[in-house]
C-alpha positions as CSV (number, residue, x, y, z in Angstrom):
1,M,14.5,13.2,-9.2
2,R,17.1,11.8,-11.5
3,R,15.7,10.5,-14.7
4,G,16.5,7.0,-15.7
5,K,18.1,6.1,-12.4
6,K,16.8,4.2,-9.5
7,I,15.0,6.1,-6.8
8,R,17.1,6.2,-3.6
9,V,14.8,5.4,-0.7
10,G,16.0,6.0,2.8
11,V,14.2,3.6,5.2
12,L,14.3,4.9,8.7
13,F,13.8,2.4,11.5
14,G,14.4,1.7,15.2
15,G,14.2,5.0,17.1
16,R,13.9,6.2,20.7
17,S,10.6,4.7,21.5
18,G,9.0,1.8,23.4
19,E,8.0,0.6,19.9
20,H,11.6,0.3,18.7
21,E,11.5,-3.5,18.3
22,V,8.2,-3.4,16.4
23,S,9.7,-0.8,14.1
24,L,12.4,-3.3,13.1
25,R,9.8,-5.9,12.0
26,S,7.9,-3.3,10.0
27,A,11.1,-2.0,8.3
28,L,12.1,-5.6,7.3
29,T,8.8,-6.0,5.5
30,I,9.0,-2.7,3.6
31,M,12.7,-3.2,2.6
32,S,11.9,-6.7,1.3
33,A,9.0,-5.4,-0.7
34,L,10.8,-2.6,-2.5
35,D,11.6,-3.6,-6.2
36,A,15.3,-3.7,-6.5
37,S,15.1,-2.9,-10.2
38,R,13.4,0.5,-9.4
39,Y,14.7,1.4,-6.0
40,D,18.0,1.7,-4.1
41,V,17.2,0.9,-0.5
42,I,19.3,2.9,2.0
43,P,18.7,1.4,5.4
44,I,19.1,4.0,8.2
45,G,18.9,2.6,11.7
46,I,18.3,4.8,14.7
47,G,19.5,3.4,17.9
48,R,17.9,3.7,21.3
49,D,20.4,6.5,21.9
50,G,19.1,8.4,18.9
51,K,22.2,8.0,16.8
52,W,21.6,7.4,13.0
53,S,23.7,5.0,11.1
54,L,23.8,3.5,7.6
55,R,23.2,-0.2,7.9
56,S,24.1,-2.3,4.9
57,D,23.6,-5.3,7.2
58,A,20.0,-4.2,8.1
59,I,18.1,-7.1,6.7
60,A,20.4,-9.7,8.3
61,Q,20.5,-7.9,11.7
62,I,16.8,-7.2,11.9
63,S,16.0,-10.8,10.9
64,K,18.2,-11.9,13.8
65,A,16.6,-9.4,16.3
66,A,13.0,-9.4,15.2
67,P,11.8,-12.9,16.3
68,R,12.6,-12.2,19.9
69,L,11.7,-8.4,19.8
70,R,15.3,-7.3,20.5
71,A,16.7,-3.9,19.9
72,L,19.0,-3.1,16.9
73,S,22.6,-3.9,17.6
74,R,25.4,-1.3,17.1
75,G,27.1,-1.0,13.7
76,G,27.3,0.8,10.4
77,I,28.5,4.3,9.5
78,E,27.2,7.1,11.7
79,V,25.4,9.8,9.7
80,S,23.3,12.9,10.1
81,L,20.7,14.7,8.0
82,P,21.4,18.5,8.0
83,P,18.2,20.5,8.8
84,H,18.3,22.7,5.7
85,P,17.0,22.2,2.2
86,G,19.4,21.4,-0.6
87,R,20.8,18.2,-1.9
88,H,19.0,15.8,0.5
89,I,22.3,14.5,1.6
90,L,23.2,12.2,4.5
91,L,26.5,13.3,5.9
92,P,28.8,10.8,7.5
93,L,30.0,11.8,11.0
94,D,33.7,12.1,11.9
95,S,34.0,9.3,14.4
96,T,36.7,11.3,16.3
97,N,34.6,14.3,17.2
98,G,31.0,13.4,16.3
99,R,30.7,16.2,13.8
100,S,29.4,16.0,10.2
101,T,32.1,16.1,7.6
102,T,31.3,18.1,4.6
103,K,34.2,16.8,2.5
104,R,32.7,15.8,-0.9
105,R,33.2,12.2,-2.0
106,T,33.4,11.2,-5.6
107,S,31.2,8.3,-6.7
108,K,34.2,6.0,-6.7
109,Q,35.3,7.1,-3.2
110,G,31.8,6.7,-1.8
111,A,31.3,3.3,-3.4
112,A,34.4,2.1,-1.8
113,E,33.1,2.8,1.7
114,S,30.6,0.3,3.0
115,A,28.7,0.3,6.2
116,T,29.9,-3.1,7.1
117,R,32.6,-5.2,5.5
118,G,31.4,-8.0,3.4
119,Q,28.0,-6.4,2.9
120,K,26.4,-4.6,0.0
121,T,28.0,-1.2,-0.4
122,I,26.0,1.8,0.8
123,M,27.2,5.2,-0.1
124,P,26.4,8.2,2.1
125,G,24.9,10.9,-0.1
126,A,21.7,12.2,-1.7
127,L,18.3,10.6,-1.1
128,D,15.2,11.0,-3.2
129,V,12.6,10.1,-0.5
130,I,12.5,9.0,3.1
131,F,10.2,6.2,4.3
132,P,9.9,6.6,8.1
133,V,9.1,3.3,9.7
134,L,9.3,4.7,13.2
135,H,6.4,3.9,15.5
136,G,5.7,6.0,18.6
137,T,7.8,8.7,20.2
138,Y,10.3,10.7,18.1
139,G,9.1,9.0,14.9
140,E,5.3,9.1,14.6
141,D,4.6,12.2,16.6
142,G,5.7,15.0,14.2
143,T,9.3,15.3,15.4
144,I,11.0,13.4,12.6
145,Q,8.6,15.0,10.1
146,G,9.7,18.4,11.2
147,L,13.3,17.5,10.6
148,L,12.5,16.2,7.1
149,D,10.5,19.3,6.3
150,L,13.5,21.5,7.3
151,A,15.7,19.3,5.1
152,G,13.3,19.7,2.2
153,I,13.1,16.0,1.5
154,P,10.0,14.1,0.4
155,Y,8.8,11.6,3.0
156,V,6.0,9.0,3.3
157,G,3.1,9.7,5.6
158,S,1.5,12.6,7.4
159,G,3.2,15.9,8.0
160,V,4.0,17.6,11.3
161,L,0.4,18.6,12.3
162,G,-1.2,15.3,11.2
163,S,1.5,13.2,12.9
164,A,1.4,15.1,16.1
165,V,-2.4,15.2,16.3
166,G,-2.7,11.5,15.3
167,M,-0.3,10.5,18.1
168,D,-2.0,12.6,20.8
169,K,-5.1,10.6,21.7
170,D,-6.6,13.4,23.7
171,A,-6.2,16.0,20.9
172,S,-7.4,13.6,18.2
173,K,-10.5,12.6,20.1
174,R,-11.4,16.2,20.7
175,L,-11.1,17.0,17.0
176,L,-13.0,13.9,16.0
177,R,-15.8,14.6,18.4
178,E,-16.0,18.2,17.2
179,A,-16.4,16.8,13.6
180,G,-19.3,14.6,14.8
181,I,-17.3,11.4,14.6
182,P,-18.2,9.2,17.6
183,V,-15.4,8.4,20.2
184,V,-15.8,6.5,23.5
185,R,-16.2,8.5,26.6
186,Y,-12.9,9.3,28.3
187,C,-11.1,11.6,30.7
188,A,-7.5,12.9,30.4
189,V,-5.4,13.0,33.6
190,T,-1.9,14.2,34.4
191,R,0.3,13.7,37.5
192,A,-0.3,17.3,38.3
193,T,-4.0,16.8,38.2
194,I,-3.7,13.9,40.8
195,A,-1.3,15.9,42.9
196,D,-3.8,18.8,43.1
197,D,-6.9,16.5,43.6
198,A,-6.1,13.0,44.8
199,D,-9.6,11.7,44.1
200,F,-9.9,13.1,40.6
201,A,-9.0,9.9,38.8
202,A,-11.2,7.8,41.0
203,R,-14.2,10.0,40.5
204,A,-13.6,10.0,36.7
205,A,-13.4,6.2,36.6
206,A,-16.5,5.7,38.7
207,E,-18.4,8.1,36.4
208,L,-17.3,6.2,33.3
209,G,-18.1,2.9,35.0
210,Y,-15.8,0.0,35.6
211,P,-14.1,-1.7,33.9
212,V,-12.2,1.1,32.3
213,F,-9.0,1.2,30.3
214,V,-6.0,3.3,31.3
215,K,-3.4,4.2,28.6
216,P,-0.6,6.6,27.9
217,N,-1.8,9.5,25.9
218,A,0.8,9.3,23.1
219,L,2.0,5.8,22.4
220,G,1.1,2.8,20.3
221,S,1.4,-1.0,20.1
222,S,-0.8,-1.2,23.3
223,I,2.2,-0.4,25.4
224,G,1.3,0.8,28.9
225,I,-2.4,-0.1,28.6
226,S,-4.2,-1.7,31.5
227,R,-7.7,-3.0,31.9
228,V,-8.9,-1.8,35.3
229,G,-11.7,-3.9,36.8
230,G,-12.1,-1.9,40.0
231,P,-10.9,1.1,42.2
232,A,-7.9,-0.9,43.7
233,E,-6.4,-1.4,40.3
234,L,-6.6,2.2,39.1
235,R,-3.6,3.8,40.7
236,P,-1.1,1.0,39.7
237,A,-2.5,1.3,36.1
238,L,-2.0,5.1,36.1
239,D,1.6,4.7,37.5
240,D,2.3,2.3,34.6
241,A,0.9,4.6,32.0
242,F,2.9,7.6,33.5
243,Q,6.1,5.7,32.8
244,Y,5.6,6.5,29.1
245,D,3.8,9.8,29.1
246,R,3.0,12.8,31.3
247,K,-0.7,12.5,30.4
248,A,-2.9,9.4,30.6
249,L,-6.4,8.6,29.4
250,I,-9.1,6.8,31.4
251,E,-11.5,5.4,28.9
252,A,-14.9,3.7,29.2
253,S,-15.0,0.1,28.1
254,C,-16.8,-0.9,24.9
255,A,-17.3,-4.6,25.2
256,G,-18.0,-5.9,21.8
257,R,-15.9,-6.2,18.6
258,E,-12.8,-4.5,17.2
259,F,-12.5,-3.4,13.6
260,E,-9.7,-1.7,11.6
261,C,-9.7,0.1,8.2
262,A,-6.7,1.2,6.1
263,V,-6.6,4.6,4.4
264,L,-4.4,5.5,1.4
265,G,-4.0,8.8,-0.4
266,N,-3.5,12.5,0.0
267,D,-6.3,14.9,-1.0
268,R,-8.6,12.2,-2.2
269,P,-8.0,9.3,0.2
270,E,-9.4,5.8,-0.3
271,A,-10.4,3.2,2.3
272,S,-9.8,-0.5,2.2
273,L,-12.1,-3.3,3.1
274,P,-12.4,-3.4,6.9
275,G,-10.8,-6.2,9.0
276,E,-11.7,-7.5,12.4
277,V,-9.4,-8.4,15.3
278,M,-10.4,-11.2,17.7
279,V,-8.4,-11.6,20.9
280,K,-7.6,-15.2,21.8
281,G,-5.6,-17.2,24.3
282,G,-7.1,-15.8,27.5
283,H,-6.0,-12.2,27.0
284,D,-8.3,-9.6,28.3
285,F,-7.8,-7.2,25.4
286,Y,-5.6,-6.6,22.3
287,S,-2.4,-6.1,24.3
288,Y,1.2,-5.9,23.2
289,E,1.6,-9.5,24.3
290,S,-1.4,-10.7,22.3
291,K,-0.1,-8.8,19.3
292,Y,3.6,-9.6,19.2
293,V,4.5,-12.1,21.9
294,D,1.9,-14.8,22.0
295,P,1.4,-16.4,18.5
296,A,-2.0,-17.6,19.6
297,G,-3.0,-14.3,21.2
298,S,-5.2,-13.0,18.5
299,E,-6.8,-13.8,15.2
300,T,-7.7,-11.5,12.3
301,R,-10.5,-11.8,9.7
302,I,-10.1,-9.9,6.5
303,P,-12.5,-8.8,5.2
304,A,-14.6,-8.6,8.4
305,A,-17.8,-10.7,8.5
306,I,-20.2,-7.8,8.8
307,P,-23.1,-6.4,6.9
308,D,-22.2,-4.4,3.8
309,A,-23.9,-1.3,5.2
310,L,-21.6,-1.4,8.3
311,A,-18.5,-2.0,6.1
312,M,-19.4,1.1,4.1
313,R,-20.0,3.1,7.2
314,I,-16.5,2.1,8.6
315,R,-14.9,3.0,5.3
316,A,-16.6,6.4,5.1
317,T,-15.9,7.2,8.8
318,S,-12.2,6.3,8.2
319,I,-11.9,8.7,5.4
320,A,-13.7,11.4,7.4
321,A,-11.3,10.8,10.3
322,F,-8.3,11.0,8.0
323,K,-9.4,14.3,6.6
324,T,-10.4,15.7,10.0
325,L,-7.0,15.1,11.4
326,S,-5.1,16.6,8.4
327,L,-3.5,13.2,7.5
328,R,-1.8,12.2,4.3
329,G,-0.2,9.2,2.7
330,M,-1.4,6.4,5.0
331,A,-3.3,5.7,8.2
332,R,-5.0,2.9,10.0
333,V,-8.2,3.7,11.7
334,D,-9.2,1.5,14.6
335,F,-12.8,1.1,15.7
336,L,-14.7,-0.3,18.7
337,A,-18.3,-1.6,18.3
338,S,-21.0,-2.8,20.6
339,R,-21.8,-6.5,20.4
340,D,-25.0,-5.9,18.5
341,L,-23.0,-3.5,16.1
342,G,-25.5,-0.8,17.0
343,E,-22.8,1.6,18.2
344,L,-19.5,2.3,16.4
345,F,-16.7,4.4,17.8
346,V,-13.3,5.5,16.4
347,N,-10.8,4.3,19.0
348,E,-7.6,5.8,17.5
349,V,-5.8,6.6,14.3
350,N,-2.3,5.3,13.5
351,T,-0.3,7.5,11.1
352,I,2.6,5.0,10.7
353,P,0.7,1.7,10.9
354,G,2.6,-1.5,11.4
355,F,4.0,-3.5,8.5
356,T,4.9,-6.6,10.4
357,A,3.9,-10.1,9.3
358,I,0.7,-9.8,11.4
359,S,-0.1,-6.2,10.7
360,M,-3.5,-5.3,9.4
361,Y,-2.7,-2.3,7.2
362,P,-0.9,-4.2,4.4
363,K,-3.3,-7.2,4.8
364,M,-6.4,-5.1,4.4
365,W,-5.0,-3.5,1.2
366,A,-4.0,-6.9,-0.2
367,A,-7.6,-8.1,0.4
368,S,-8.7,-4.9,-1.4
369,G,-6.6,-5.6,-4.5
370,V,-3.4,-3.8,-3.7
371,P,-0.5,-6.2,-3.0
372,L,2.4,-5.2,-0.7
373,D,4.8,-4.2,-3.4
374,K,2.3,-2.0,-5.1
375,L,1.2,-0.5,-1.8
376,V,4.8,0.5,-0.9
377,E,5.3,1.9,-4.4
378,R,2.1,3.9,-4.1
379,L,3.1,5.3,-0.8
380,I,6.4,6.5,-2.2
381,T,4.6,8.1,-5.2
382,L,2.2,9.9,-2.9
383,A,5.1,11.3,-0.9
384,I,6.8,12.7,-4.0
385,E,3.5,14.1,-5.3
386,D,2.8,15.8,-2.1
387,H,6.3,17.3,-1.8
388,R,6.1,18.7,-5.4
389,A,2.7,20.3,-4.6
390,R,4.0,21.9,-1.4
391,A,7.2,23.1,-3.2
392,K,5.0,25.3,-5.4
393,L,3.8,27.3,-2.4
394,K,5.3,30.7,-1.7
395,Y,7.4,31.1,1.4
396,T,8.2,34.8,1.0
397,Y,6.0,37.9,0.7
398,A,6.7,41.2,-1.0
399,P,4.2,43.9,-0.1
400,R,2.5,45.5,-3.0
401,P,3.7,49.1,-3.8
């Protein structure tokens, strides 16, 4: 880290995921919250085609795209991040052959090259830390984290293992259950399972008891989720889920209330006050449409109106889940509870929770005394602390004589 200079924060957004558009909204919130006197924000957009580009026009473009949930438009300087440790440098690509150019730029040369004419200049070069705001596939599942580890650059959020496990609902539920943390009853199914046994899914759903929920195994923002009221609806729901993942889950319904809790920290994580989500507007469940499309589709209450003992239980369980899944930095833990609050289940864990205007993670921390600007600052600090701690580990071994 360069003393006395601003911290250069690369904010990664967009990506090759069904949650691309939601990522744009989250990135806009984070970039707007970063203190310009302390941080140089380097917006890095990832298109649906997977190409990276420096976007000096990011705030303007996202503001235009976000209200209607549109994808990021083309533009900016195409760049790449070499997968080897060193100077944490973003290399501009040669537009004629798509290869990284290693020609060094002086500060004056770099400053003269902007991602978009008329916008604030952004210089390709070294980054101090990356803030991935990539929801879903190729962003929240350990893939981008692996690249950043190879590049040796600090980044916000969980590492490869925690990200991959947190994204994989089947794997995370198995680990949570093994740790004694309650999860709803469910069954995992693949296309191959159904091809080998055509009645497998029907038997599983009948055993769980209708209604059931069918969802892709590794995706968020309620994409591909269906509430299945009877046998006739099961196969179409599975076909929908299989569009997004090779594995789907069939879950028992827990008719009652939905709570969420935010976790922040590395080795000694803390939990926020819990919040409650209430589905409105005739929606059957907390779907993508009720979250992001219908302004009247849901309502949140922070803190949740629940007994103190239950709030403490939710907070303690959130920290336990965070530790069980080897997470770090941040996570949002979602809960399902019976109507009488007698039963409480962890539904899923989100390792890169939303930061949109309606997102619960920043709202729960604000209600807990940590405003958005301080929250973002703390996440960056945690990323740098964790990177420094891991840098002290040995990666070579010399046998004793």
